[in-house]
C-alpha positions in Angstrom: 21.7 129.0 108.8 20.1 131.3 111.2 22.0 130.4 114.4 20.8 132.6 117.3 23.4 134.7 119.1 23.5 135.6 122.6 25.4 138.3 124.1 26.7 136.1 126.9 28.7 133.2 126.5 26.9 131.3 129.5 23.6 132.0 127.8 24.8 131.2 124.2 26.2 127.6 125.5 22.6 127.0 127.5 20.8 127.3 124.2 23.5 124.9 122.4 22.7 122.5 125.1 18.9 122.6 124.7 19.5 122.2 120.9 21.6 119.3 121.4 19.2 117.5 124.1 16.1 118.5 121.7 18.1 116.6 118.8 18.5 113.7 121.1 15.0 113.2 121.7 14.0 113.4 118.1 16.6 110.7 117.8 15.3 109.0 120.1 11.7 108.8 118.2 13.3 108.1 114.9 13.8 111.2 113.0 16.1 111.4 110.5 19.2 113.5 111.1 18.2 115.9 108.0 14.7 116.2 109.5 16.3 117.2 112.7 18.6 119.5 111.4 15.5 121.5 109.7 13.3 121.2 112.7 16.1 122.6 114.8 17.5 125.3 112.4 21.0 124.0 112.6 23.7 123.0 110.0 23.3 119.2 109.2 26.9 118.4 109.7 26.4 119.7 113.6 23.3 117.2 113.6 25.7 114.7 112.3 28.2 115.1 115.4 25.3 115.0 117.7 24.0 112.0 116.2 27.4 110.3 116.8 27.5 111.4 120.5 24.0 110.1 121.1 24.7 107.1 119.4 27.7 106.4 121.6 26.2 107.4 124.8 22.8 108.6 124.7 21.1 111.6 126.0 24.0 112.0 128.8 26.4 112.5 126.0 24.9 115.4 124.5 24.8 117.3 128.0 27.3 120.3 128.6 30.5 119.3 129.9 31.0 122.6 131.6 33.2 125.4 130.6 35.9 125.0 128.5 39.5 126.5 128.7 42.3 126.1 130.9 42.1 126.4 134.5 43.3 129.9 135.8 46.4 130.7 137.5 45.1 132.5 140.5 42.8 130.6 142.8 39.4 132.3 144.5 41.1 133.7 147.4 43.7 135.3 145.2 41.3 136.6 142.9 39.4 138.4 145.7 42.8 139.8 146.7 43.7 141.2 143.4 40.3 142.7 143.4 41.0 144.5 146.6 44.1 145.8 145.4 42.5 147.1 142.3 39.4 148.4 143.8 42.3 150.4 146.3 43.4 152.1 143.2 46.8 152.2 141.5 48.4 154.8 144.4 47.8 152.0 146.9 49.8 149.5 144.8 52.7 151.9 144.8 51.9 153.6 141.3 52.6 157.2 140.7 49.7 158.9 138.8 47.2 157.4 136.3 44.8 154.9 136.6 45.2 151.0 136.1 46.7 149.7 132.9 47.0 146.0 131.8 50.7 146.2 132.1 50.4 147.6 135.8 48.0 145.0 136.7 50.0 142.3 135.4 53.2 143.3 137.6 50.9 143.2 140.7 49.8 139.9 139.6 53.7 138.8 139.3 54.8 140.7 142.8 52.1 139.6 144.9 51.4 136.0 143.6 54.2 135.1 141.6 52.1 134.3 138.6 53.2 135.4 135.2 50.2 136.5 132.9 50.1 137.8 129.5 48.2 141.0 129.1 45.5 139.9 127.1 45.2 136.5 129.1 44.7 138.6 132.2 42.2 141.0 130.4 40.1 137.8 129.6 40.2 137.0 133.2 39.1 140.2 134.3 36.5 140.4 132.1 35.1 137.0 133.0 34.9 138.5 136.2 32.8 141.6 135.3 36.0 144.3 135.2 35.5 146.3 131.8 37.7 148.8 130.2 37.1 152.5 132.2 38.5 155.8 130.5 38.6 158.7 132.6 36.0 161.4 132.1 38.0 164.6 131.7 35.6 168.0 131.0 37.3 171.1 130.3 36.7 174.1 132.7 35.4 176.0 129.8 32.5 173.8 128.9 29.0 175.8 128.6 26.4 172.8 129.1 23.7 175.3 128.6 25.3 176.7 125.2 25.8 173.3 123.9 22.5 171.9 124.6 20.9 175.0 122.9 23.3 174.2 119.8 22.1 170.5 119.8 18.5 171.8 120.0 18.4 174.7 117.4 21.9 173.9 114.7 22.1 170.0 114.9 18.5 169.4 112.9 19.9 171.7 110.3 22.7 170.4 109.9 22.2 166.6 110.1 22.7 164.4 107.2 19.3 162.2 106.6 20.0 159.3 104.7 17.7 158.2 101.7 14.7 155.9 102.0 15.0 152.4 100.4 12.9 153.1 97.6 14.3 156.7 96.7 10.7 158.1 96.9 12.7 161.2 98.5 13.7 162.1 95.0 10.4 161.5 93.1 8.6 164.9 91.8 5.5 165.5 90.9 
């Protein structure tokens, strides 16, 4: 099946909810499950599950029940405090040099809030709140931007590998 995939989970959940409700409205009109699956463009097994839910609870049973997964170990106040600590930098939290690592952030969470997170669980929570991986940008002192740009303009077009066309027309001779 050709299922639409969106970048953000919330957007994807909205699409799925719309699909389920549309299927429910078609069930109300008397459509068969196979026809609903073709109309909406989803797997018939999924439509069968929706049909069972619709039969048990009507259109209300097809609505989204909200986000899935466990609750966060930190409350909103603690997350705001952690974000202030992260924005202040690792030196303000007592670390010597370098940037934030997941190990450092988990140590801060354990020390300040008494909550133990596995680093990947913490990474998941941070990503949900808009944090991303940041890598330090280190440019060499000897870097000559003008020379790099000149090479890019003059040399790169010559050495760049060009792909072939789909039909191999670049190999046809007259």
